[in-house]
C-alpha positions in Angstrom: 105.4 115.2 107.6 104.1 111.6 107.5 105.0 111.4 103.8 108.5 112.7 104.5 108.9 110.2 107.3 107.9 107.3 105.1 110.2 108.4 102.3 113.1 108.8 104.7 112.3 105.4 106.1 112.7 103.9 102.6 115.9 105.7 101.7 117.9 105.5 105.0 118.0 101.7 105.3 119.5 101.4 101.8 122.2 104.0 102.7 122.9 102.1 105.9 123.2 98.8 103.9 125.6 100.4 101.5 127.8 101.4 104.5 127.6 97.9 105.8 128.6 96.5 102.4 131.7 98.7 102.4 132.6 97.4 105.9 132.0 93.8 104.7 134.3 94.4 101.7 137.1 95.8 104.0 136.6 92.9 106.4 136.9 90.4 103.5 140.2 91.8 102.3 141.5 91.7 105.9 140.5 88.1 106.3 142.0 87.2 103.0 145.3 88.7 104.0 145.4 87.2 107.5 144.1 83.7 106.7 142.5 83.6 110.2 139.6 81.3 110.4 138.0 83.5 113.0 138.0 86.4 110.5 136.5 84.2 107.9 133.6 83.3 110.2 133.0 86.9 111.0 132.9 87.8 107.3 130.3 85.0 106.7 128.2 86.3 109.6 128.3 89.9 108.2 127.4 88.6 104.8 124.4 86.6 106.0 123.1 89.7 108.0 123.6 92.0 105.0 121.8 89.4 102.7 118.8 89.2 105.1 118.5 93.0 105.2 118.8 93.3 101.4 116.0 90.7 100.9 113.7 92.6 103.3 114.4 96.0 101.7 113.9 94.5 98.2 110.5 93.3 99.2 109.7 96.7 100.7 110.7 98.3 97.4 107.9 96.2 95.7 105.3 98.1 97.7 104.8 100.9 95.2 101.1 100.9 94.5 99.0 104.0 95.3 97.7 102.7 98.7 100.4 100.2 99.7 101.6 102.5 102.4 98.2 102.8 104.0 96.5 101.2 107.0 94.1 98.4 106.3 90.8 97.0 107.2 90.7 93.2 107.4 87.5 91.2 107.4 87.1 87.5 108.2 83.9 85.6 107.5 83.3 82.0 108.6 82.3 79.8 105.6 81.3 76.2 105.1 81.7 74.0 108.2 79.3 75.3 110.8 80.8 75.5 114.3 84.2 74.3 112.9 84.3 77.3 110.5 83.4 79.7 113.3 86.3 78.4 115.3 88.6 78.6 112.3 87.6 82.2 111.7 88.5 82.9 115.4 91.9 81.2 114.8 92.6 83.3 111.8 91.7 86.4 113.7 94.2 85.5 116.4 96.8 84.8 113.7 96.5 88.2 112.2 96.4 89.9 115.6 99.7 88.1 116.4 101.2 89.2 113.1 100.3 92.8 113.8 101.8 92.5 117.3 105.1 91.1 115.8 105.3 94.3 113.7 104.2 96.7 116.5 101.1 97.7 114.5 98.1 99.3 116.2 94.9 97.1 116.1 91.2 98.1 116.6 88.3 95.7 116.3 85.6 97.6 114.3 82.8 95.0 114.2 82.5 91.4 115.5 79.7 88.9 115.3 80.1 86.1 117.7 78.8 82.5 117.1 78.9 79.1 118.7 82.5 77.9 118.8 84.0 81.2 117.7 83.1 84.1 115.5 80.8 84.4 112.4 82.6 87.5 111.2 85.0 90.2 112.4 86.4 93.4 110.9 89.7 94.7 112.2 91.6 98.0 111.5 95.4 97.5 111.5 97.4 100.7 111.4 101.1 101.1 110.6 103.5 101.7 107.6 102.7 99.6 104.6 100.1 97.5 106.4 97.9 97.2 103.3 100.8 96.5 101.0 101.7 93.4 103.0 98.1 92.3 104.0 96.8 92.4 100.4 98.5 89.0 99.9 96.0 87.5 102.4 92.8 88.2 100.6 91.0 85.0 99.6 89.6 81.7 101.0 91.6 79.9 103.7 91.1 76.2 104.3 91.7 74.3 107.5 92.1 70.5 107.7 92.3 69.0 111.2 90.9 66.5 113.7 87.9 68.3 115.0 87.9 69.2 118.7 84.1 69.3 118.4 83.7 65.8 117.1 83.4 63.1 119.8 84.6 60.5 117.2 87.8 62.5 116.5 87.2 62.6 112.8 89.1 64.8 110.3 87.1 67.9 109.2 87.7 70.6 106.6 86.7 74.2 107.4 86.7 77.4 105.4 86.9 81.1 106.1 87.3 84.1 103.8 89.7 87.0 104.4 89.1 90.3 102.7 91.6 93.2 102.9 91.0 96.8 101.8 93.0 100.0 102.4 92.1 102.8 104.8 91.9 105.9 102.6 93.3 109.3 103.4 92.1 112.7 102.2 94.2 112.5 99.0 91.9 109.8 97.6 88.3 110.7 96.9 85.4 108.3 96.6 82.0 109.8 95.6 79.0 108.3 97.5 75.6 109.6 96.6 73.2 109.9 99.6 70.4 108.2 97.6 72.6 105.2 97.0 73.1 104.6 100.7 70.8 102.8 103.2 71.6 103.4 106.9 70.4 101.1 109.6 70.9 101.5 113.3 70.6 98.9 116.0 71.6 98.0 119.5 75.2 96.8 119.8 75.9 93.3 121.0 78.7 91.8 123.1 81.0 93.8 125.3 80.6 97.5 125.9 78.6 98.1 129.0 75.0 99.1 129.7 75.0 102.3 127.6 76.1 100.5 124.4 73.5 97.8 124.7 70.6 100.1 125.6 70.9 102.5 122.8 70.8 102.2 119.0 74.5 103.1 118.7 75.5 100.4 116.2 75.4 101.4 112.5 75.2 99.5 109.3 75.7 101.0 105.8 74.5 99.3 102.7 75.6 100.7 99.3 72.6 99.8 97.1 74.3 99.8 93.6 77.0 97.4 94.6 75.5 95.6 97.6 78.5 96.3 99.8 77.6 96.2 103.5 79.8 97.6 106.3 79.0 97.8 110.0 80.5 99.2 113.2 79.4 98.9 116.8 82.6 99.4 118.8 82.1 103.1 119.7 79.6 104.3 122.4 78.4 107.1 120.1 76.4 106.5 117.0 78.1 109.5 115.4 81.6 107.9 115.7 80.2 104.6 114.5 78.8 106.4 111.4 82.2 108.0 110.7 83.9 104.6 111.0 81.3 103.0 108.7 81.8 105.7 106.1 85.6 105.2 106.2 85.2 101.5 105.7 82.6 101.9 102.9 84.9 104.4 101.0 87.7 101.9 101.2 85.6 99.0 100.0 84.2 101.1 97.1 87.8 102.2 96.1 88.8 98.6 95.8 85.6 97.7 94.0 85.8 100.4 91.4 89.6 99.8 90.9 88.9 96.2 90.2 86.1 97.1 87.7 88.3 99.6 86.0 91.2 97.1 85.6 88.9 94.3 84.7 90.4 92.0 87.2 88.3 91.0 90.2 91.0 89.4 92.2 91.0 91.9 95.0 87.2 92.0 95.3 86.4 88.4 94.3 87.8 86.9 97.4 84.7 87.7 99.3 82.4 87.0 96.4 83.5 83.4 95.9 81.8 80.4 97.6 83.7 79.9 100.9 84.1 76.2 100.3 86.0 73.6 98.3 87.9 74.5 95.1 88.4 78.2 95.8 91.0 78.4 98.6 94.2 80.4 98.2 95.9 78.7 101.1 95.5 75.4 103.0 96.5 74.8 106.7 96.8 71.1 107.3 97.1 69.8 110.9 96.4 66.2 110.2 97.6 63.7 108.9 100.7 65.8 108.7 101.5 69.5 109.3 101.8 72.0 106.4 100.7 75.4 105.3 100.7 75.8 101.5 99.8 78.9 99.4 98.2 77.6 96.2 99.1 80.8 94.2 102.8 80.9 94.8 103.3 77.3 95.8 105.3 78.5 98.9 104.8 76.1 101.9 106.2 75.4 105.3 105.8 72.6 107.8 106.0 74.9 110.9 102.3 75.4 111.1 102.4 76.6 114.8 104.7 79.5 113.9 102.3 80.5 111.1 99.3 80.4 113.5 101.4 82.6 115.8 101.6 85.2 113.1 104.8 84.3 111.2 103.3 85.2 107.8 106.1 87.4 106.3 107.5 84.7 104.0 104.0 84.0 102.5 103.5 87.8 102.0 107.0 88.2 100.5 106.6 85.3 98.1 103.3 86.8 96.9 104.8 90.2 96.3 107.8 88.8 94.4 105.5 86.6 92.3 103.2 89.5 91.5 106.2 91.7 90.6 107.7 89.1 88.3 104.3 88.6 86.6 104.2 84.9 87.5 100.8 83.2 87.0 99.1 82.7 90.4 96.4 80.1 90.4 94.1 80.7 93.3 91.8 77.8 92.6 93.5 75.5 95.0 94.6 72.0 94.6 93.7 68.7 96.3 97.1 67.4 97.3 96.3 68.0 101.0 93.2 65.9 101.0 
């Protein structure tokens, strides 16, 4: 039923758009005959609305990979920059939570490691239609340039954080994990959760020995539920890893493997001496940095999907024009 609902959701908007185009064509003929400027304005308004819908549906049509329609796990790690980087990781976390809120997606924090000034790392599960298809554009190193609120001398600082996105797998996709390849550690959960959470070894960490992939979950009161969540995250990570190995392109997995520092960023967020957010792969940029930090990421995601569909070269090494 979920698959039928998704397919219907992809077909029905196109049918509706075709009907709107017929109405637009009829309105255009009427305006041409009447010569009324009011009719001309209405035609222009209908055209702009139809054009916007077409562009959105066209981008949605690009989400045709096997797991594009799935939910997604999103992990953020603070990188070079100390307290600054931890604050930057926290800002990115808020940005993606606001993006999910804009699209009415469901959000659940799976694991969080707090640090001075913000967070050291966080893993979030975002659920909804085509979440992974859109969020896969966000995997990589994100750079922040701003006047540091932690610097008494008000100097400009550069901070880094890595964002890694991988799909939540359903039962139709199998990933084989041998018990002997898995190390399981349990520990007491930290942070919020009440006395029971902090007094028992309910938190779980899985380490896949052959690949070195580590996942953890401490949000549930029960160790059993945390184990199930960890296994789901590990399968998703291994799916991405083996897919990248098979295709001999490490772009999806390399985002977290790179040094989280200079020269490897996919996107720069500049607050000072001017305001700009620039994606170094697609060269798309905007000066409305506050809107971006409030979750307005769709244009960045759409430009990435279009560039990938067209086969355009996307250099994720970053450039230094924002220094």
